FILUMSE-755233 format. One record per residue (C-alpha): x, y, z; residue in one letter; residue number from 1. Coordinates in steps of 0.001 Angstrom, whole numbers, plus 524288, in hexadecimal, padded with zeros to 5 digits. Layout:
BEGIN
NODE     xx     yy     zz  lummi  rofi
NODE      X      Y      Z      a   NUM
...
END
This chain:
BEGIN
NODE     xx     yy     zz  lummi  rofi
NODE  C065F  09A5D  9D533      m     1
NODE  C0E92  08F06  9D8D1      i     2
NODE  C09E6  0816A  9D0D3      p     3
NODE  C0107  07979  9D9F4      v     4
NODE  C041C  06BBE  9D645      l     5
NODE  C0241  05E87  9D963      p     6
NODE  C0CA2  059A3  9E408      r     7
NODE  C1290  04FC2  9DCF3      r     8
NODE  C167E  05801  9D2B8      f     9
NODE  C1E84  05C6A  9DB3D      g    10
NODE  C2911  068CA  9DCDB      l    11
NODE  C30E2  06556  9D135      r    12
NODE  C247B  06715  9C7FB      v    13
NODE  C2293  072FE  9CE98      l    14
NODE  C2F29  078D5  9CEE9      a    15
NODE  C2D0E  076C3  9C022      a    16
NODE  C22C4  07E71  9BEAB      v    17
NODE  C26B9  08909  9C5ED      l    18
NODE  C342E  089B2  9BFA0      l    19
NODE  C2C5A  08AE9  9B2AC      a    20
NODE  C26BA  0976F  9B6C2      g    21
NODE  C31B1  09D6C  9BADA      a    22
NODE  C37FD  09AEF  9ADE6      v    23
NODE  C2EC4  0A11D  9A519      a    24
NODE  C2DC3  0AAE0  9B0D7      t    25
NODE  C3C87  0AE58  9AF98      a    26
NODE  C39AB  0B27E  9A34F      g    27
NODE  C32E9  0BF83  9A36D      a    28
NODE  C3B7F  0C3E9  9ACB1      a    29
NODE  C4303  0D050  9AC54      g    30
NODE  C51E4  0D265  9AC20      p    31
NODE  C52B4  0D4AE  9BC24      a    32
NODE  C4803  0CAA0  9C03A      t    33
NODE  C4CE0  0BB36  9C52E      w    34
NODE  C4C06  0AF19  9BE6F      k    35
NODE  C436A  0A4B1  9C481      r    36
NODE  C47EF  096C0  9C8FB      g    37
NODE  C4453  08CD5  9D2FD      i    38
NODE  C35F1  08EB2  9D693      e    39
NODE  C364F  09B4A  9CE28      n    40
NODE  C40A8  0A131  9D9C4      q    41
NODE  C48A9  0ACFD  9D517      r    42
NODE  C555A  0AA07  9CE6F      q    43
NODE  C604A  0B280  9CDF7      a    44
NODE  C6737  0AD7E  9C2DC      d    45
NODE  C6107  0B45C  9B584      l    46
NODE  C6765  0A897  9ACA2      g    47
NODE  C6C76  0B5C8  9A512      d    48
NODE  C794D  0B573  9AABF      g    49
NODE  C744F  0BEC5  9B49F      t    50
NODE  C6DA8  0BE0F  9C345      f    51
NODE  C6393  0C39D  9C9CF      l    52
NODE  C6646  0C632  9D966      n    53
NODE  C61D0  0BF43  9E3A6      p    54
NODE  C6A43  0B321  9E030      v    55
NODE  C651D  0ACF6  9EBAC      l    56
NODE  C5785  0B35D  9EE2C      p    57
NODE  C50D5  0B17C  9F924      g    58
NODE  C55EB  0B13E  A0841      d    59
NODE  C644D  0AEA2  A0685      h    60
NODE  C6BC3  0B91D  A0E18      p    61
NODE  C7A1F  0BA79  A1240      d    62
NODE  C8001  0B194  A04A3      p    63
NODE  C8DAD  0ACAE  A07F5      s    64
NODE  C9274  0A6D6  9FA5A      v    65
NODE  C9E1B  09E36  9F8F1      l    66
NODE  CA44A  09BC6  9ECF5      r    67
NODE  CAB32  08ED0  9EB97      d    68
NODE  CB134  08C30  9DE6F      g    69
NODE  CA608  08D8E  9D39E      e    70
NODE  C9CED  08CC5  9DEC0      d    71
NODE  C960E  0967D  9E7E3      y    72
NODE  C9023  093F6  9F465      y    73
NODE  C85E2  09C51  9FBF3      l    74
NODE  C7EBE  09C21  A0936      t    75
NODE  C7632  0A681  A0E30      v    76
NODE  C72C1  0A9CF  A1CB1      s    77
NODE  C661B  0A06F  A2198      s    78
NODE  C6350  0A5F2  A2BE0      f    79
NODE  C568D  09F5A  A341A      d    80
NODE  C5683  094B8  A2905      a    81
NODE  C5A3A  0865E  A2986      y    82
NODE  C6004  07F4F  A2371      p    83
NODE  C6A2A  08AA0  A21EA      g    84
NODE  C74E1  08FE4  A1B3E      l    85
NODE  C6EB7  08BB1  A0C8B      p    86
NODE  C7ACB  08AFC  A02F3      i    87
NODE  C7AD2  08DF8  9F3DA      w    88
NODE  C821B  08B7E  9E9BD      h    89
NODE  C852D  09257  9DCAE      s    90
NODE  C8DD0  09359  9D248      r    91
NODE  C8AA1  0A00C  9CE4C      d    92
NODE  C85BD  0A859  9D9E8      l    93
NODE  C7878  0AB78  9D434      v    94
NODE  C72E8  09CB3  9D2C1      n    95
NODE  C7188  09661  9DFC4      w    96
NODE  C6F49  089A4  9E4FF      v    97
NODE  C6CF0  08263  9F308      p    98
NODE  C765F  079F2  9F7B7      l    99
NODE  C6FD2  076F8  A0498      g   100
NODE  C7158  07E3F  A1192      h   101
NODE  C7D46  07DD8  A1C05      a   102
NODE  C7530  07BA9  A283E      i   103
NODE  C6AC8  076A5  A2D89      t   104
NODE  C6AD2  078B6  A3E3A      r   105
NODE  C6631  0842A  A43B5      n   106
NODE  C72C5  08DF6  A4851      v   107
NODE  C68B8  09A0E  A4783      g   108
NODE  C65AD  0A49F  A3C4A      s   109
NODE  C714C  0A359  A3158      i   110
NODE  C75BB  0AEAF  A2B04      w   111
NODE  C83F7  0B48A  A2348      a   112
NODE  C8952  0A712  A2076      p   113
NODE  C969E  0A7E4  A1B11      d   114
NODE  C9921  09B0D  A11E6      l   115
NODE  CA7ED  098DE  A0F09      v   116
NODE  CAFED  08E69  A0A81      k   117
NODE  CBC67  08C4E  A1216      h   118
NODE  CC787  0819A  A0E13      e   119
NODE  CBDAB  078ED  A08DD      g   120
NODE  CB1F3  07ACF  A114E      r   121
NODE  CA64F  082DC  A12CB      y   122
NODE  CA169  08A6F  A1DF9      y   123
NODE  C95FC  09269  A20BC      i   124
NODE  C973C  09B84  A2AA7      y   125
NODE  C8B3B  0A32F  A3021      f   126
NODE  C84F2  0A8EA  A3C02      a   127
NODE  C77D2  0A518  A41B5      a   128
NODE  C6FDE  0AB6D  A4CFB      r   129
NODE  C65DC  0A479  A54CD      r   130
NODE  C5A12  0AB06  A59F0      g   131
NODE  C54D7  0B3AF  A4EAC      g   132
NODE  C5A2B  0C097  A540A      t   133
NODE  C674B  0C857  A5243      e   134
NODE  C67E5  0C833  A61F7      g   135
NODE  C6823  0B8C0  A6263      q   136
NODE  C7360  0AD52  A6240      a   137
NODE  C7C0A  0AE1F  A5605      r   138
NODE  C8791  0A759  A5100      s   139
NODE  C8FE6  0A4BF  A4687      n   140
NODE  C91B2  09707  A406A      w   141
NODE  C971F  08F30  A34C5      v   142
NODE  C93BB  081F9  A2DA0      v   143
NODE  C9C9B  07B8E  A24BE      w   144
NODE  C9EC9  07110  A18EC      a   145
NODE  CA7B2  06900  A11DA      d   146
NODE  C9CE0  06B7F  A048E      d   147
NODE  C946B  076AE  A02A0      i   148
NODE  C897D  06EEF  A016A      r   149
NODE  C8CC3  067E1  A0F70      g   150
NODE  C8B8A  060CC  A18BF      p   151
NODE  C8C96  06E13  A214F      w   152
NODE  C91FD  06CD7  A2ED2      s   153
NODE  C8A03  070FC  A3A0A      e   154
NODE  C8A69  07EF8  A3DC3      p   155
NODE  C96E9  08281  A469E      v   156
NODE  C947E  08E35  A4FC3      e   157
NODE  C9E41  0985B  A4EC2      l   158
NODE  C98F4  0A29C  A5822      g   159
NODE  C9CA8  0B0BD  A55B8      l   160
NODE  C8EE2  0B3C4  A5B59      g   161
NODE  C925B  0C388  A5B42      r   162
NODE  C94F8  0C267  A4C7D      y   163
NODE  C8B95  0BDC2  A3F6B      i   164
NODE  C8ECF  0BCFC  A3170      d   165
NODE  C9B55  0B3DD  A307F      p   166
NODE  CA47D  0B4B6  A253A      g   167
NODE  CAFD0  0AABC  A2358      h   168
NODE  CBD0E  0AFE1  A1E5E      a   169
NODE  CCC99  0AB32  A1D38      v   170
NODE  CD62B  0B397  A21C4      g   171
NODE  CE1A1  0B52F  A1B38      e   172
NODE  CE738  0AD63  A25F6      d   173
NODE  CE100  0A0B0  A20AE      g   174
NODE  CD7D7  0A18F  A2E1D      r   175
NODE  CC874  0A377  A2BED      r   176
NODE  CC00A  0AC56  A3172      y   177
NODE  CB276  0B1CF  A32EF      l   178
NODE  CAFE3  0BF60  A317C      f   179
NODE  CA21D  0C4D5  A3864      l   180
NODE  C990C  0CF38  A3AC8      s   181
NODE  C9E5D  0DAC3  A3EF8      g   182
NODE  CAB6D  0DAC0  A3712      g   183
NODE  CB089  0D14D  A3FED      d   184
NODE  CB733  0C372  A3D49      y   185
NODE  CBC11  0B7C4  A45EA      v   186
NODE  CC580  0ABDE  A423E      p   187
NODE  CC151  09FD0  A3FFD      l   188
NODE  CC6E9  09105  A4216      s   189
NODE  CCE44  08ADF  A363F      d   190
NODE  CC232  081A4  A342B      d   191
NODE  CBA44  08E30  A3621      g   192
NODE  CAEE7  0881A  A3F52      l   193
NODE  CB27F  09349  A4BFD      r   194
NODE  CB83E  09E20  A4F2F      v   195
NODE  CC669  09FBD  A51F8      a   196
NODE  CC6CA  0AD15  A57BA      g   197
NODE  CC0BF  0B8D4  A5C33      e   198
NODE  CB8A0  0C240  A5334      p   199
NODE  CC1A0  0CD69  A4E5A      k   200
NODE  CBCA1  0DAAE  A47D4      h   201
NODE  CBF8F  0DC76  A3938      a   202
NODE  CB875  0E615  A3219      y   203
NODE  CAFBA  0F08C  A35C5      d   204
NODE  CA850  0F1D8  A29C3      g   205
NODE  CA307  0FD0E  A2105      w   206
NODE  C9988  107A6  A2389      r   207
NODE  C8E7A  10A12  A1BB9      y   208
NODE  C8A9F  118E3  A1BB0      p   209
NODE  C814E  11C40  A276B      e   210
NODE  C74D7  120A4  A1ED6      d   211
NODE  C73FB  111E4  A18D3      w   212
NODE  C682E  10B80  A1B96      d   213
NODE  C6C47  0FE74  A22AD      v   214
NODE  C6757  0F56B  A2BA8      e   215
NODE  C7551  0F4C4  A3547      a   216
NODE  C842A  0F4D0  A31E4      y   217
NODE  C821D  0E503  A3590      a   218
NODE  C9167  0E20E  A2F41      q   219
NODE  C8F40  0D3F5  A2ACB      e   220
NODE  C931A  0C996  A22D3      g   221
NODE  C9E34  0C982  A2129      p   222
NODE  CA5C2  0C0F7  A13CD      k   223
NODE  CB47C  0C146  A1290      i   224
NODE  CBB4D  0C01A  A0536      l   225
NODE  CC932  0BF3B  A00DB      r   226
NODE  CCB55  0C465  9F3ED      r   227
NODE  CD9DC  0CABE  9EE31      g   228
NODE  CE006  0CC08  9FB3D      g   229
NODE  CD473  0CFFA  A01F6      w   230
NODE  CCA36  0CD94  A0C13      y   231
NODE  CBBDE  0D2D9  A08BB      y   232
NODE  CB23C  0D3FD  A1212      m   233
NODE  CA3D3  0D3BA  A0EB2      v   234
NODE  C9B6E  0D8CD  A17F3      t   235
NODE  C8CCF  0DB88  A194D      a   236
NODE  C881A  0E886  A2101      v   237
NODE  C7C82  0F1A8  A21FF      g   238
NODE  C7392  0E566  A27A9      g   239
NODE  C6A6F  0DDCD  A1C92      t   240
NODE  C5E16  0E0E9  A2342      a   241
NODE  C56B6  0EE3B  A2486      g   242
NODE  C58C5  0F710  A1B20      p   243
NODE  C59D1  0F21E  A0CB7      p   244
NODE  C6747  0FBFA  A0C5E      t   245
NODE  C6E85  0F4C0  A167F      g   246
NODE  C7657  0E9DB  A1352      h   247
NODE  C81EE  0EB38  A0C41      m   248
NODE  C8F55  0E2B9  A09BF      v   249
NODE  C9B5A  0E99B  A0B98      i   250
NODE  CA950  0E55F  A099C      a   251
NODE  CB63B  0E5E0  A0FEE      a   252
NODE  CC46E  0E1A3  A0E08      r   253
NODE  CD201  0DC9F  A157B      s   254
NODE  CDE9D  0D6D3  A10B3      r   255
NODE  CDDD7  0CF99  A1CD7      s   256
NODE  CD237  0C814  A2416      i   257
NODE  CD59A  0CFDD  A3072      h   258
NODE  CD2E8  0DBAF  A2964      g   259
NODE  CD3EA  0E8DE  A29E4      p   260
NODE  CC6E1  0E8F1  A2063      w   261
NODE  CC592  0F514  A1658      e   262
NODE  CB70C  0F69B  A13B5      n   263
NODE  CB580  0F7AE  A03FB      s   264
NODE  CB355  102AE  9FCA1      p   265
NODE  CA7AC  0FFE9  9F5E0      y   266
NODE  C9F7A  0FAF6  A0222      n   267
NODE  C946B  0F922  A0276      p   268
NODE  C964E  0EE7A  9F915      i   269
NODE  C883C  0EBBC  9F7D1      v   270
NODE  C7C11  0F43A  9FF0E      r   271
NODE  C6DF9  0F5B7  9FA6D      t   272
NODE  C6DFC  1035C  9F93C      a   273
NODE  C5FC6  1060D  9F68B      s   274
NODE  C5269  0FEA8  9F9E7      r   275
NODE  C4F4E  1000D  9EA21      d   276
NODE  C5AB9  0F55A  9E91D      e   277
NODE  C5656  0E83A  9E625      p   278
NODE  C5D20  0E1BF  9F048      w   279
NODE  C5EFB  0E578  9FE01      w   280
NODE  C67EF  0E3FF  A0AB6      s   281
NODE  C7351  0DEC0  A00DB      r   282
NODE  C7E31  0D8A1  A0A81      g   283
NODE  C8753  0CD09  A0F79      h   284
NODE  C8D55  0C8DE  A0366      a   285
NODE  C9688  0BEC8  9FF8F      t   286
NODE  CA135  0C192  9F40F      l   287
NODE  CA3F3  0B792  9E97B      v   288
NODE  CABCB  0B657  9DF9E      e   289
NODE  CA712  0B0D4  9D355      g   290
NODE  CAA2E  0A480  9CD72      t   291
NODE  CAE79  0AE4E  9C145      d   292
NODE  CB5B0  0B787  9CA41      g   293
NODE  CAA20  0C161  9CB22      r   294
NODE  CA596  0C3B7  9D934      w   295
NODE  C98E6  0C5F2  9E057      w   296
NODE  C9246  0C8BA  9EB93      m   297
NODE  C8782  0C18F  9F1D6      v   298
NODE  C8029  0C6D2  9FC95      y   299
NODE  C70E8  0C860  A0143      h   300
NODE  C6773  0D274  9FDC7      g   301
NODE  C570A  0D554  A0214      y   302
NODE  C4F21  0D4BF  9F45A      e   303
NODE  C4986  0E518  9F4DA      n   304
NODE  C3C41  0E1A7  9FB72      g   305
NODE  C3EFC  0D37E  9FF6E      y   306
NODE  C469C  0D295  A0C73      w   307
NODE  C3B54  0C699  A0E6C      t   308
NODE  C43D7  0BE9B  A0468      l   309
NODE  C50A0  0C0B6  A0CE0      g   310
NODE  C5D8C  0C48D  A08FC      r   311
NODE  C6083  0BF49  9FE01      q   312
NODE  C6D40  0BACD  9F483      t   313
NODE  C7394  0C463  9EB49      l   314
NODE  C7DF2  0C45D  9E29F      l   315
NODE  C864D  0CEC7  9DE48      e   316
NODE  C928D  0D20D  9D633      p   317
NODE  C9DCE  0D743  9DAEA      v   318
NODE  CAA4B  0DF06  9D323      e   319
NODE  CB777  0E098  9DA95      w   320
NODE  CBE10  0ED54  9D8EE      t   321
NODE  CCA6C  0F1C1  9D701      e   322
NODE  CCF7E  0F602  9E3D4      d   323
NODE  CCA4C  0E70A  9E995      g   324
NODE  CBD14  0E92D  9EF37      w   325
NODE  CAFAE  0E384  9EA20      f   326
NODE  CA42E  0EAE4  9E5C9      v   327
NODE  C9489  0E657  9E256      a   328
NODE  C90B9  0E7A1  9D385      r   329
NODE  C8403  0E1C4  9D2CC      g   330
NODE  C7CCB  0ECC0  9D1D1      g   331
NODE  C6E01  0ECE7  9D221      d   332
NODE  C6B84  0DE88  9D741      l   333
NODE  C5E33  0DFB6  9D2A9      g   334
NODE  C62B3  0DE24  9C49C      k   335
NODE  C69E9  0D157  9BF5D      p   336
NODE  C77D3  0CF16  9C07D      l   337
NODE  C8239  0C8C1  9B753      p   338
NODE  C8313  0BAE6  9BD98      k   339
NODE  C9048  0B420  9C3D2      p   340
NODE  C9671  0A9DA  9BC7C      a   341
NODE  C92F2  09BAE  9C147      g   342
NODE  C8969  090FB  9BAE0      e   343
NODE  C7C5B  08E6F  9C0E6      v   344
NODE  C7C8E  0811F  9C976      v   345
NODE  C702F  07AAD  9CCFF      g   346
NODE  C62A9  081E0  9CCCA      t   347
NODE  C63F3  08E62  9D50C      p   348
NODE  C59A9  09270  9E04B      g   349
NODE  C535F  0882C  9E93E      m   350
NODE  C45C1  081E8  9E8C6      a   351
NODE  C3D9A  08548  9F3E9      l   352
NODE  C3091  07DA5  9F061      s   353
NODE  C3279  06FEA  9F6EB      d   354
NODE  C29DD  0639B  9F615      d   355
NODE  C2F5F  05CA6  A021B      f   356
NODE  C3224  05071  9FB53      d   357
NODE  C4012  04EDE  A006F      g   358
NODE  C445C  04A2A  A0D7C      d   359
NODE  C4991  05709  A1466      r   360
NODE  C47CA  065B6  A132F      l   361
NODE  C4A64  06BA4  A0689      g   362
NODE  C5501  075A7  A0494      p   363
NODE  C4CEE  08205  A0191      q   364
NODE  C4774  07FD9  A11B6      w   365
NODE  C4CD3  0837F  A1CFB      a   366
NODE  C46A2  0844F  A2AED      f   367
NODE  C45FB  090CD  A31E3      f   368
NODE  C4B7C  091C1  A4006      a   369
NODE  C4C68  08465  A4267      p   370
NODE  C4CC4  07B57  A4DDC      g   371
NODE  C58B3  070D7  A4F2C      p   372
NODE  C4D59  0671E  A4A6F      d   373
NODE  C46FF  06E1D  A40DA      e   374
NODE  C4B45  063DF  A35C0      y   375
NODE  C44C8  05901  A3C98      a   376
NODE  C364D  05F8C  A3A95      r   377
NODE  C37E8  05C5D  A2D47      l   378
NODE  C3476  04FB4  A2758      s   379
NODE  C3230  04AD8  A1885      f   380
NODE  C2BB1  041A4  A0FF3      g   381
NODE  C1EA6  03EDA  A07C8      g   382
NODE  C21AE  04B64  A01CF      g   383
NODE  C225F  0541F  A0BE6      a   384
NODE  C298F  05C22  A16DA      m   385
NODE  C238A  05A31  A2351      t   386
NODE  C2734  064FD  A2DED      v   387
NODE  C23A6  061EC  A3BEC      r   388
NODE  C1E8F  06D61  A41B6      g   389
NODE  C262D  075F5  A4953      k   390
NODE  C20B5  08395  A5446      g   391
NODE  C1379  089DB  A50E4      r   392
NODE  C16BD  09276  A466A      t   393
NODE  C1FFF  097D6  A39F6      p   394
NODE  C2632  09EB9  A44A2      a   395
NODE  C2B40  0929F  A4F87      d   396
NODE  C29CC  08A95  A42D0      s   397
NODE  C37B4  08975  A3C70      s   398
NODE  C2FE9  089D3  A2DBE      p   399
NODE  C3609  084D6  A2127      l   400
NODE  C3A8C  08EC7  A182E      t   401
NODE  C3F93  09201  A0A90      v   402
NODE  C46BD  09D3E  A0618      t   403
NODE  C3F01  0A5AA  9FAA0      a   404
NODE  C46AA  0AE59  9F238      g   405
NODE  C3C62  0B5F4  9EA08      d   406
NODE  C320E  0BFF9  9ECB9      k   407
NODE  C2614  0B950  9E8F9      a   408
NODE  C23C3  0AA8D  9EA07      y   409
NODE  C1A8A  09F7A  9EC94      r   410
NODE  C1A75  093A5  9F58E      f   411
NODE  C1292  08A11  9F890      e   412
NODE  C10AC  07E25  A0377      v   413
NODE  C08B7  07151  A03F1      e   414
NODE  C0961  06C24  A11D4      m   415
NODE  C0372  0631D  A1A08      e   416
NODE  C0075  0677F  A28CF      i   417
NODE  C0071  05B93  A326F      g   418
NODE  BF7FE  05DD4  A40B6      p   419
NODE  BFE66  06844  A483D      g   420
NODE  C0575  06EF5  A402A      a   421
NODE  C05CE  07AC3  A3858      i   422
NODE  C0CB0  07C8A  A2BA8      g   423
NODE  C0DD5  0891B  A21FB      g   424
NODE  C1434  09262  A1655      a   425
NODE  C1B51  09E0B  A1ADE      l   426
NODE  C236C  0A7D5  A17C6      l   427
NODE  C2B5B  0A79E  A2272      f   428
NODE  C3544  0B2A3  A273B      y   429
NODE  C39E1  0AEEA  A3412      n   430
NODE  C31FD  0A951  A40BA      e   431
NODE  C2AD8  0B840  A42BF      r   432
NODE  C267D  0BACC  A34E0      l   433
NODE  C20B7  0B1C9  A2B93      y   434
NODE  C136B  0B027  A22C9      a   435
NODE  C0C75  0A46D  A1D82      g   436
NODE  C0125  09A9E  A20C9      v   437
NODE  C0207  08DC5  A27FA      g   438
NODE  BF787  0848B  A2D19      s   439
NODE  BF449  07A89  A3626      n   440
NODE  BEBAF  07487  A2C11      g   441
NODE  BE12C  077A9  A30BB      e   442
NODE  BE334  08700  A32E7      q   443
NODE  BEC8E  090AF  A2C56      l   444
NODE  BF3A0  09A5B  A32E8      v   445
NODE  BF976  0A798  A2B2D      m   446
NODE  C089A  0AB9D  A2F53      h   447
NODE  C093C  0B8F5  A2E9C      r   448
NODE  C1360  0C1F8  A33BD      y   449
NODE  C18AB  0B596  A3B29      g   450
NODE  C0C84  0B4A4  A4209      q   451
NODE  C01E7  0AAA1  A4192      e   452
NODE  BF257  0ACDC  A3F06      r   453
NODE  BE864  0A2E1  A3DEC      p   454
NODE  BE39F  0A253  A307D      a   455
NODE  BD730  0994D  A2E53      g   456
NODE  BD33F  08BB9  A2AF8      g   457
NODE  BD617  081FB  A1FCB      l   458
NODE  BCDDC  07B1C  A18AC      p   459
NODE  BC872  06E4E  A1F2F      p   460
NODE  BCBA2  05F8C  A196F      g   461
NODE  BDA84  06637  A1713      r   462
NODE  BE21A  05FD8  A20E2      g   463
NODE  BF063  065B4  A2145      g   464
NODE  BF3D0  06661  A15B4      r   465
NODE  BF65C  07670  A0F4B      l   466
NODE  BFAD6  07C3B  A053F      w   467
NODE  C01F2  08A8A  A0708      l   468
NODE  C05A0  0949A  9FC5F      r   469
NODE  C0D85  0A008  9FFF7      v   470
NODE  C0FF7  0A9FC  9F6B1      t   471
NODE  C1937  0B5CD  9F9E6      n   472
NODE  C18CA  0BE8C  9EED3      d   473
NODE  C20AB  0CB29  9F145      r   474
NODE  C1E57  0CACD  A0085      h   475
NODE  C0FFA  0C933  9FDE4      i   476
NODE  C0CD3  0BB08  A02E9      v   477
NODE  C008F  0B3C1  9FE47      t   478
NODE  BFD66  0A571  A0337      i   479
NODE  BF39D  09BD9  A00AF      h   480
NODE  BEEEF  08F8C  A05C9      t   481
NODE  BE92C  080E7  9FDB7      s   482
NODE  BE520  07596  A03A7      t   483
NODE  BE829  06DCC  9F742      d   484
NODE  BF36D  0750D  9F1C8      g   485
NODE  BEA8B  07995  9E659      r   486
NODE  BE14B  082E2  9E9A1      h   487
NODE  BE6AD  08E20  9EF91      w   488
NODE  BE081  09812  9FA27      e   489
NODE  BE477  0A589  9FD40      k   490
NODE  BE7F9  0AA95  A0A26      y   491
NODE  BE0D2  0B4AC  A0F82      p   492
NODE  BECDB  0BBBB  A155D      v   493
NODE  BF80D  0C073  A0CC3      q   494
NODE  C055E  0C5C4  A116E      m   495
NODE  C0F2A  0CF5B  A0F01      e   496
NODE  C1C81  0CA55  A1446      v   497
NODE  C27BE  0D4C5  A0F68      s   498
NODE  C2A67  0D8EC  A1DEA      g   499
NODE  C2CB5  0C8E5  A208B      y   500
NODE  C3C4F  0CB72  A1FED      h   501
NODE  C4761  0CE4E  A292B      h   502
NODE  C45B3  0DED1  A2B60      n   503
NODE  C394B  0DC86  A32B6      v   504
NODE  C3CF1  0CD35  A396F      a   505
NODE  C4AE1  0CE17  A39A1      g   506
NODE  C5305  0C05E  A37AA      q   507
NODE  C5740  0C3BF  A2973      f   508
NODE  C4EA1  0B871  A23B7      l   509
NODE  C4588  0B6FE  A18BD      a   510
NODE  C37C2  0B4BD  A1692      l   511
NODE  C3714  0A6E2  A1259      k   512
NODE  C2C1D  09D17  A0DD3      p   513
NODE  C2A8A  0920F  A1816      a   514
NODE  C226C  08670  A1D75      i   515
NODE  C2004  082F4  A2B06      y   516
NODE  C1A49  07992  A3422      a   517
NODE  C1645  07C00  A41EA      a   518
NODE  C103A  0761C  A4B8E      g   519
NODE  C108E  0662F  A514D      e   520
NODE  C0D2E  06110  A4488      g   521
NODE  C14FE  05FB3  A369B      s   522
NODE  C137D  06490  A2B51      v   523
NODE  C160D  05E81  A1C92      r   524
NODE  C1B56  0675A  A137F      f   525
NODE  C166F  06128  A04EF      l   526
NODE  C1B2C  06C28  9FC03      r   527
NODE  C2195  078CB  9FCCA      f   528
NODE  C2104  0824C  9EF49      g   529
NODE  C2768  08D46  9EC9A      y   530
NODE  C27B1  0968A  9DFBC      r   531
NODE  C2C43  0A4DE  9DE3E      a   532
NODE  C22F3  0ADE8  9D913      l   533
NODE  C268E  0B6C0  9CE2E      d   534
NODE  C275F  0C4A0  9D0AB      y   535
END
């Protein structure tokens, strides 16, 4: 249970209480159990020279990693969440600290970024789609910065609407190129901000056996590496959704950026061969050389039984063969692995709790599919974040979400609901699929299967003040309500949400804790408290 403390104690005291409990629990854990960090969240670094995947738990798909001297930087697909393109920093590839975001303006659902550095400037190339379905408008974009911490440029549209998953490369001629889905590539201008020619086909891919259970061929996510006189292309095939055994990593190489490309005899480099494995649909990799000369592969996968958490970032050691290829050497990713070299910088992970005592939106929050004036809905002061209502339900209110990375967790929301407003707490997947409870200050409304169901009144004389507690314990959702933050009443309906994921509702998202404000008035959020549960 989350300790209920008077508000004057603040989240710092609450965090200390939770951390003490986490330390006590970690000592009793078995060798393949995560350590616990901020808010009892699981932590990959086991503190004994080993780590246990995932290195970034929760929805961190399509990771792109850049080594820059002694530092590593990483970004992931952010899809409909804005601010988007989160930037993470590490010096050991295991302990990651957030730096900020590279984009705030909504250009569509963002995926498959490629983070690179060229002649002292940082670039992120990415695909984006408007409308939420494969058949609607899509394009490719780039943002750039002279400092990895920003400020980042406004997004620059590159076009190439036929393609997704741009991957930056520099050829033997010194020119810049983008490799694209389907094995095509296109030259870029010297500044990297526009296409400078027509796409050409370079690579036909590698074909897996016909009797394998996959979603679709889907050749995508090309990442280009140069080593020892060869260009290596690391690609994903098999589709990232559908069967747990679908996604995989393949490799090819060429002496020239223009080809011809020969397939690795060790393909597939990575693949989930059985649904009994701890990680499903593993793929979409970036290779990176560690500071001690060892090589690593960073990619994503679904945790066995937890599509709801989204695709999580995994780390696996790589070994180069005598014939100039590379193979994965991680073995069973459900067991600890020796850590890469490097120091731990800062406190890894991100706190999700918020007491809203700042003057801007906290880094843990992101709007779902925001409009152009979304940030104007927010105001801060008096120890609260006030959110002006939008729409009538969570579906059209652009909820604020956080990314949870644990199989079991609990969060509490304290709020004041103004006249005409509706506010609530959710587990939110997308505008068609969510669960939770909201209120207009007088009546409760249950959200289930992405639908609204009136759920009775509240005790008289309480005004618009309401506390909500949502517990997601391995897909079993229990809700409690309170009118004073001390005495809690269990909501009469529990829910099972294991089906709230991409294979049901599409869009490649995750089920996330969320708050929302709808209607004509405003909702003042005074506290959001998160804690991962032991399991």
